[in-house]
N, C-alpha and C positions, 0 to 999 in steps of 0.2 A: 515504475512510476517516477515522476520527477517533482521535486521540491515543495518551496514555500508557495491554558489559558485556564481562577480557581472557583468553582461553585459546585453544588451537588449535581450528581448525575441524573439523567432524565427519569421522570416518573411516568407511570402508565397514564395514558389519556383517559379522561373520564367520559368523553363523548365519542360515540362511534362515528365512523366516516359518513354513514348514511344520515345520522343526525346532524353532522356538521354541514352536509350539503343542504339539508332541509333548512337549517338555520340561516345559511348564507343565501338561500333562495329568497327568504323573507326579506332580507336586508340588501338584496342585490341592487336596488335602486341607489343605495348609499355607496355601494362598492363598485357600481357599474364602470366608473372610469378606470379603476385599478384592475378590473377583471376584463377589460376590453368591451364592456357594455353588452355582452351577448347573453342570450337566455340560457345557453348551455353551461355558463360559468366556466369559461375557458381556463384551463390550468388546474382545476380541482379534480377530485376523483370522479371517475365515471361510475355509473350505477353498478356495472359489472365489478369494478375494483372495490367499490364500497361494500358489496355483499359477499365478496370472496372470503373464504376462510383463511385464517392466518396459516403461514407455512411452517411454523415451529410452535411448540407448546409454551415456551417461555424464553425470555432473554438468555442467550447462552454466554458462557465465558469465552475468553480467547487467550491463547498462550503465545506471547510475543517474545521472540529471541532478541534481547536488548544488548547482549554482549556475546561475541563469538571469538573463541580462542584467546581469551584474555588471561593475564597472569595475576592480576590483583583486583580487588574490589573492596569498597568500604560501604557499609550499610548503617544508616542511622535514621533520624527523623522522629523517633519515638523512643521512650526510655528502655523498653525491654522487648525482646523477640523470643518467640518459641522456635527452637531449632530442633529438627528431627530428621533422621534418615528416612527416606521414602520407603526403603525396603527393610531397614533394621528395626524400626519401631522405637528406637531409643530417643528420648525427649529431654531437652535441657532448656532452661530459661536463662538467657544471656543478656547482659547489659550493653547498651549502645555507647559508643560506636563499636561495631564488630568488623573485623577484617578477615578476608578470605585468602587462602593460599592452597595450592595443589602441588603434589609431588608424586613420584612413582609409588609411594606408600598410600596415597589416597588424598582426600580433601580434609583440610583442617580449618577451623574457624576460631578466632580469639576475640574475647570481648574486652571492655574497658578495664575490668578488674584482673585480667590475665587468665580468666577461665577459658578452657579450651574444649572444643567438641571435635573429635576425630572420627572419620569414617574410613572404612576399608576402600581399597582401590575399586573403582567402578560403581561406587554408591552415589546416588543422588541425594542432595540435601535440600530440605524444605525450610524456608525461613519466613515466619509469619509474625506480623506486628501483634503484640499482646496488649489487649485493651484492659487488662487487669481483672477481667471477669473469669472466674472459674480456675480450676487447677490446670497447669500446663499439660499434664498427662491426659486430661479429658478434653483438651481444647479442640473443638470441632467446628470452628467458625470459618474454615476455608477448605478448599478442595486439595486433594493430593494428586500429584501427577500419576502415581501408580494406579489410581482409580480412573484414569482417562479424563481427569479434569472435572469429574462430577462432584457436586456438593455433598458434604457429609453433615449438613445441617440437620437439626432434629426435625424441622419441618421440611420434607423433601420438595415441597412446591415453592419454597421461599429461598432465594439466594441471599447469602449474607457476605459474600466476598466484597461487595460494594460498601458494606458497613464497616469494614476494617479501617483502622487509622492508616493514613498515608505514610509510606516509608520513603527514604531517599537512598538512591544508589549512586555513589560518586557525585553527590551534590544535586542530583536530579530527582524530582519527586515522582513517585509512581503510586497508583492505586493498587489494591490487592496484595499479593504476596509474591515471593520469588522462589524459584527452584534453581539449584546450581548442579551442573552436571560436569564431572571431570571428562576431559577430552584427550585420552591417551593417544588417540590416533593423530593428534596434532602436536603432541609433546607432553612429557610427564608433568609439566607445570602449567598446562593450559586447561581452561574450563569455560563453559558457556553459562550465561545467566539468562533465565527465562522469567518474564513477569506474567503472572496470571491475574486477569481482571475481568470485569463484566464488559460486554461489547460496548455499551453506551458510555462507559468510562474511558474506553480506549479511543473512541472516535475523535473527541476534541483535540487530542494530542496529535492526531493525523491531520485533521483539517488545517490547523495552524502551521503545520510544517509543509503541507502540500500546496498551500496558497499563502499569499502575503498577508501578514497579520492585520492590516488595515483595509483589506478588501471588503466589499459589501456583505452583510450578513446573508442576504439571499443567495449570493454566490457560494458562501460557506455551506448553505443548505444543499445546493446542488452537489458540492463536494462530499458532504456527509452521506448522502444517499448513494453516490457512486462508491465511496470508500466502504460503507456498510455492506453493500452488495458484493464487492470484491472480497472483503474479509470473510464473509459468511461462506462464499463459494470456496475460497482457499482453505478455510477451516474444515469444511466437509471433505475435501480432497486429502488434506493432511491426515485426518483421522482414519479414512479408508486405507491409506497407505501405511498406517501405523507409525507415522512420524511423531517425534516427541514434542515438536513445537508446531504451531499453526502458521504463523507469518514471521517474516524478518522485520526488523525495525528500520530497514534501509530501502533504497530504491529497488532492491531485489523483489520487494512486494510493495509496501507503502512506507514512507518515512514517518516514524513515530518518535516524538521527543519527550514523552512523559506527560505529566499533568500540567497543562499550560495556564498562564495567568491572563486569559483572554475570554472575557464574558461572552462576546459575540459568537465564539466557537461553541461554547456550551449551549447558548441559546439556539443556534442552528441545529445542533444535535437533538435538543429537546423538541424543537419545532417539527422535526422529521422522524421522531422516535419510531424505530422498527420498520420504516419504509424502505423498500428495496426495488430495484429494477428486476422485473420478472418477465418470463415468456413461457407459455405452455405450462404454467404451474410450477416452474423451476426458477431459481434465482440465477440471474445473468452475471457472468464474470465481467463486471462493469469496468473495463479498462478506461484509462484516461491518460493524457499527457499534457505538457505545458502549452504548446502552441501548434495548431494544425497548419498555420501558414496559408490558409485559404483552400487547402485540399486535404480532406480527411482520408483515412485509410480503412480498409476492411480487414477484420481479424484474420480471415482466411489467407490474406496476402502477406501477413506479417508473422503470425504465430503457427505452431504445429497444428495439423488437422488430422492426425492419426486417430486410431480408435480410443486412445487414452486422452485425447484432446479434442474430441468431437464437439465440445462446447464452443469451440472457436468458429463453428459453422452456423450458429444460430443467427436468425435474421437481424435482431437488433444490433449485432456487432459488425454488420456489413453496411456499406454506404454507397450510394450512387451520386454523391455530391450534396452539398448543402451550403446555405449562406454562411459567410464567415464574419466574425466580429472581433478578431484578434489583431487588427491592423496596428494597434498601439503597443503590441508586445515587443519586448527587447529583441527577440530573435524571429520576428515576423519575416524578415529577409536578412541574410548574412552573406558574407563574401570572405573566402579564405584562400591564401596563396601558400603553396608548399613547393619544395623542390621535388623533382621526379625521383631522386634517390630516397628522400624521406618517405614518399608514398610507397615506393617499391619495397623498402625495408619493412614497413608496417604490414603490407599485404602478405609478405612472406612469413612474418612472425605470426600473424593471425592464422594463416593457412596451416603452419606447423602445429599450433596449439589446437586447432579445430580438426585436423586431419583432412584438410581439403586440398585439391590439386593446385590451387593458387599458391601453395607453398613453393612451387617451382618457378614462379613468374620471374622474368628478367626485368629489364628496364621498361617501365610502362610507356606506351606510346599513344593509346587512345582509350576512351570510355564511350560506350553507347548504351542507350536504353533498349533493353530486350523486350520488356513488357510493362504495361501500365495498368493500374486499377481502374475501376469504373469512374472515379472522380478525376482521372488523368494523372494521378501520382505514380511515379516510377515504382515498380515492384521488383524488377530484376534488371541487372546490368550485364554487359559483356565488356571485359577488360582485355585489351590487346597489348602484347609486349613487343620488343624489338626483333623477336624471331617470328613475328606474325602468328603467335599462338594465342588462341582465345580462351578466356576463362569466364564462365558464367557465375554470377554471385547475386544473392538476394539483396535488395536495397538496404535492409536493416543490417545484414551481414557486412555490407560494404561500409556502412557508417561505423560499425564496431571495429572493423579492420583498420580503417583510417585513424581511429583513436587508440589503437593498440600501442602501448609503450614497449619499446625495444631498444637494444643497444645500438648506438650510432644514430638514433633519431633524436631530433631536438625535442626537449620536454614540451608538452602541450600547454598552451595558454588559452585564455578566453578568446583571444584573437585568432588562434590557429585550430581550435577544436571544431569538429564537424558535428552539427547539432541535429540533423535528421537525415533520413534516407531520401528525402525529396530534394534532389539536387541535380545540377548539370556540371560536368567536369570537362575541362578543355586542357590539352597538353600543348604547350608552346615551348619548343626547344627543351630546356631543362626545368621548366616551371609547369606546375599543375595549378590551374585556377578552379576553385569550387564555389559555385553560387548556389545557395540553398534557401529553402522555405521552412520556417517553423522550427520547433524544438520538441523532439520526441517521436514516438512511433505513429501518432496521428489517429489511433483507434479510439472510438468512443468519445468521451467528453474532452473538449479542448478547454483548459482552465481559463485561458485569456478570453476565449469566446464566451464562456459562462459569465465572466466579469462584464464583458461588453453587452451581453444580452440583458442582464439585470439592470445595468445602468440605463438601458433603453426602456425599462419598465416591465420586463418579463419576470414572472414568478418562477419558482424552482421547478414546479411540475411540468409546464410546457418546455422548459429548457431540457429536462430529462428526456422528454419524448422526441426532441430534435436530435439529441446526441445518440439515442438508442431507438431508432425508428421501428415502430411496430410493437414496442414493449408495452407492458402494463406496469402500473405502480401499485405494488402490493404491500401489505403489512406482514412482515415476517413473524412478528410476535407482539 
């Protein structure tokens, strides 16, 4: 995923979607202009969607890896924290600020008064904001990672993670609580930090990082639905695989920056609470990227489609082309000039790291499009070197290869980076000129198109149906 707020997290809607449709039908004369003036109330839930059962029993939590392989961390934001080993059961109440360090002997944590909590090597540490209620030893107002992230609240139907006071990690506010895991595989002094929170508390911090903070709230709503769908899909995969976290806080999944101070992001999340992109009763892995450049891509042409990734074959993630509204985007069109030596070096480096035959390429001499998708976007290229040897490579692989940092290559800048796999490449003497469209893989939602569509009066529901053709909009919880 690619790129670019404080109020309470979303509450349950008190009106069902069927009731909402009925109410809007009564006042459709008033809303006719905004809704396109049609009797079917374009953009609202269909009868099938309104009557469909929810996909989950309740709002789930999500485990976000916010630090990977770090050496230090400082936690504050509230006066005291309950600190306990996930597996040891030992509990301490420590005063903020508290600092974390890890060594071959295990993980240690020191508070403002110099009190220390030490755990053995390989032990995970759970750090929970203490609201002053109850004894620390009986503190049960948050989940523990050892229990798979399930609440230990006295009322099993009621989540209380969202009721915890907010903490700060290295100056950034986060809802919920954190789990720290030593990473001996990355070094004796390395550890990961994972933030555990409710899904609807997580989403505003994604919306405002994945879109620009001053974009229209309706565009934020489109982003919220796509991000919720992606996060729920990846959460399910992570837990089936036994992974200790659900999503990364980076472009490896979705960028997450903690609790934002942007009311519009919270409003967009509340507006769409629980709504997801669905198909055949399942949540769709709702990919998105910055700019499609006028030609969207199908998931089957970009991502793996083996048995473990068959979800990339579902209809709503494929496209035969659609209207584009991203012509004002920064990278709607771009032009890059590199030396042939720079390009050849990067292709070899990427090939070595990926175990691909292109690791042996000599001086590049030509690039040709081998295959295009249904919308005309290149999906595979053939690269020819000065020995007349051909190497076939997927469009997204070529983009990644051209952006690979390697010894002898000039550091990349905004002017020399390759922004998508939708490009044409020409070799002239010792120069390679790359002309491209868009920014990102092009599958699913185009963020700049979402902005353009809502600025032309579209609501979030019809936008979702354009980006994920054939989908339904369902309530997950």
